[in-house]
C-alpha positions, -999 to 999 in steps of 0.1 A, spaced: 0 0 0 30 23 2 25 34 38 55 35 60 56 13 92 60 43 114 29 59 100 9 26 105 21 25 142 11 61 148 -23 55 133 -30 24 153 -18 42 186 -42 72 178 -72 49 171 -64 27 201 -62 58 224 -95 72 210 -113 39 215 -99 37 251 -113 71 258 -147 60 247 -147 29 268 -166 43 298 -195 54 274 -199 18 262 -188 -6 289 -201 -7 323 -203 -31 352 -235 -35 373 -237 -16 407 -248 -34 438 -285 -26 431 -283 -38 396 -265 -71 407 -293 -78 432 -319 -73 405 -299 -97 382 -297 -123 408 -335 -120 414 -343 -123 378 -321 -153 372 -336 -170 403 -371 -165 390 -362 -175 355 -343 -208 363 -341 -213 401 -305 -202 399 -293 -187 431 -266 -161 431 -264 -160 394 -260 -128 374 -258 -143 338 -251 -175 319 -223 -186 295 -220 -212 269 -199 -220 239 -208 -237 206 -193 -244 173 -206 -225 143 -200 -244 110 -181 -224 83 -165 -230 50 -130 -242 53 -105 -215 50 -78 -216 24 -50 -209 50 -44 -231 80 -76 -251 71 -67 -279 96 -70 -256 126 -108 -252 119 -117 -289 119 -136 -297 151 -137 -331 168 -166 -340 145 -145 -335 115 -163 -303 103 -150 -268 98 -161 -245 126 -153 -214 149 -159 -216 187 -184 -190 197 -187 -180 234 -217 -161 245 -227 -146 278 -263 -136 284 -285 -122 312 -321 -130 325 -336 -109 297 -319 -132 272 -298 -103 261 -262 -111 249 -239 -91 272 -206 -105 258 -194 -127 230 -160 -141 218 -158 -153 182 -121 -160 176 -110 -196 183 -107 -221 154 -129 -253 157 -100 -275 168 -98 -255 201 -114 -268 231 -122 -247 263 -88 -256 277 -67 -236 253 -92 -207 256 -88 -207 295 -50 -209 290 -51 -178 267 -69 -159 294 -105 -160 278 -129 -157 307 -152 -186 308 -174 -173 336 -192 -140 339 
């Protein structure tokens, strides 16, 4: 593309800084009152005490990629990507991770620091 590495580095840094400044506008953690409400909703929904959300992972089937194709073959021999979803009692998705090839189990995700609990 004819762009110098220094320029790319400066742009990446500027965009990263701008996104970090917006973090508080888009990411928030529940306060004590919200946590109590979430716990009550989860208990009423599924008799789950002290729960503020649920988490699960699944394989989403994909067409095999041209590069590193073998990494996307899951234990059933199909091409897939691992998808991790976190949801609340209103059935809203509160977090997701779509990044691990189908050959990955939850163990490598845990080793890489991917939170498997909310």
